[in-house]
C-alpha positions as CSV (number, residue, x, y, z in Angstrom):
1,X,121.6,110.2,73.2
2,X,123.6,108.0,75.5
3,X,123.3,110.6,78.3
4,X,119.5,110.8,77.9
5,X,119.4,107.0,78.0
6,X,121.4,107.1,81.2
7,X,119.0,109.6,82.7
8,X,116.0,107.5,81.8
9,X,117.6,104.4,83.4
10,X,118.7,106.4,86.5
11,X,115.1,107.7,87.0
12,X,113.8,104.1,86.5
13,X,116.1,102.7,89.2
14,X,115.5,105.6,91.6
15,X,111.8,105.1,91.4
16,X,112.2,101.4,92.5
17,X,113.8,102.5,95.8
18,X,111.2,105.3,96.3
19,X,108.3,102.8,95.7
20,X,109.8,100.3,98.2
21,X,109.5,103.0,100.9
22,X,106.0,104.0,99.7
23,X,104.8,100.4,99.7
24,X,106.2,99.9,103.2
25,X,104.2,102.9,104.3
26,X,101.1,101.6,102.5
27,X,101.4,98.2,104.2
28,X,101.5,100.0,107.6
29,X,98.4,102.0,106.7
30,X,96.5,99.0,105.5
31,X,97.3,97.1,108.7
32,X,96.1,100.2,110.7
33,X,93.0,100.4,108.5
34,X,91.9,96.9,109.7
35,X,92.2,97.8,113.3
36,X,90.3,101.1,112.7
37,X,87.3,99.1,111.4
38,X,87.2,97.4,114.8
39,X,87.6,100.6,116.8
40,X,84.8,102.5,115.0
41,X,86.9,105.6,114.7
42,X,85.6,107.3,111.5
43,X,87.9,110.3,111.8
44,X,91.1,108.2,112.0
45,X,89.8,105.9,109.3
46,X,89.2,108.8,106.9
47,X,92.6,110.2,107.6
48,X,94.2,106.8,107.0
49,X,92.3,106.4,103.7
50,X,93.4,109.9,102.6
51,X,97.0,109.0,103.3
52,X,96.5,105.8,101.3
53,X,95.0,107.7,98.4
54,X,98.0,110.0,98.3
55,X,100.5,107.1,98.3
56,X,98.6,105.3,95.7
57,X,98.6,108.3,93.4
58,X,102.4,108.6,93.8
59,X,102.9,104.8,93.2
60,X,100.7,105.0,90.1
61,X,102.7,107.9,88.8
62,X,105.9,106.1,89.3
63,X,104.6,102.9,87.6
64,X,103.5,105.1,84.6
65,X,106.9,106.7,84.5
66,X,108.6,103.3,84.5
67,X,106.4,102.1,81.7
68,X,107.2,105.2,79.7
69,X,110.9,104.7,80.4
70,X,110.7,101.1,79.1
71,X,109.0,102.4,75.9
72,X,111.7,105.1,75.5
73,X,114.4,102.3,75.9
74,X,112.5,100.2,73.3
75,X,111.9,97.5,75.8
76,X,108.7,95.6,76.6
77,X,106.9,96.5,79.9
78,X,107.0,93.0,81.2
79,X,109.4,90.7,83.1
80,X,111.4,90.0,79.9
81,X,111.9,93.7,79.3
82,X,112.9,94.2,83.0
83,X,115.4,91.3,82.8
84,X,116.9,92.8,79.6
85,X,117.3,96.2,81.2
86,X,118.9,94.8,84.3
87,X,121.3,92.6,82.2
88,X,123.0,95.7,80.7
89,X,123.8,97.1,84.1
90,X,127.2,96.6,85.7
91,X,127.1,93.3,87.7
92,X,127.3,94.9,91.1
93,X,124.5,97.3,90.3
94,X,122.4,94.6,88.5
95,X,122.5,92.4,91.6
96,X,121.4,95.2,93.8
97,X,118.6,96.3,91.5
98,X,117.4,92.7,91.0
99,X,117.1,92.4,94.8
100,X,115.2,95.7,95.0
101,X,112.9,94.6,92.2
102,X,112.1,91.3,94.0
103,X,111.5,93.2,97.2
104,X,109.1,95.7,95.4
105,X,107.2,92.8,93.8
106,X,106.9,91.1,97.2
107,X,105.6,94.3,98.8
108,X,103.1,94.8,96.0
109,X,101.8,91.3,96.6
110,X,101.7,91.8,100.4
111,X,99.8,95.1,100.1
112,X,97.3,93.4,97.7
113,X,96.7,90.7,100.2
114,X,96.2,93.2,103.0
115,X,93.8,95.2,100.8
116,X,91.8,92.0,100.1
117,X,91.6,91.3,103.9
118,X,90.4,94.9,104.4
119,X,87.8,94.5,101.7
120,X,86.4,91.4,103.5
121,X,86.5,93.3,106.9
122,X,84.7,96.2,105.3
123,X,82.0,94.0,103.8
124,X,81.5,92.2,107.2
125,X,81.4,95.5,109.0
126,X,78.7,96.9,106.6
127,X,76.7,93.7,106.9
128,X,76.9,93.8,110.7
129,X,75.8,97.5,110.7
130,X,72.9,96.7,108.3
131,X,71.7,93.9,110.6
132,X,71.9,96.3,113.6
133,X,70.1,99.2,111.9
134,X,67.6,97.2,109.8
135,X,66.6,94.0,111.6
136,X,65.2,91.4,109.3
137,X,61.6,90.2,109.4
138,X,62.5,86.8,110.8
139,X,64.1,88.4,113.9
140,X,62.1,88.3,117.1
141,X,60.8,91.7,118.0
142,X,59.2,92.7,121.3
143,X,55.5,91.9,121.2
144,X,52.9,93.7,123.2
145,X,51.7,92.0,126.4
146,X,48.5,90.0,126.1
147,X,47.3,90.5,129.7
């Protein structure tokens, strides 16, 4: 039983480091996405979005696995449960894992903010394209000459 518990904890801790790398990649892709809206490069934008989708799937899987690990360890899947888990680790490991967890939380917030910005850019882009392709009735249009 103890060895299974150790494996569950080890997988949990490993996933934190993996997700830090993935969120760094996601942040880069989100920053590139914003510039791709401005360059009107649909092919590169689609490639970027496909890479994001792949990363998000992986991140979602890891989050689900961590949640299942918390249940297996009979801990709540919230900050209190995380704190309890980290408190049973050796002090040197606990300090390192706490730092990684804070970095992961920071990266999640950063990516969320970038995604919000991209959502606004996307909405502005679509509004601009709509005005270009479908001029409104109150826009001056060329009138036939009255000569």
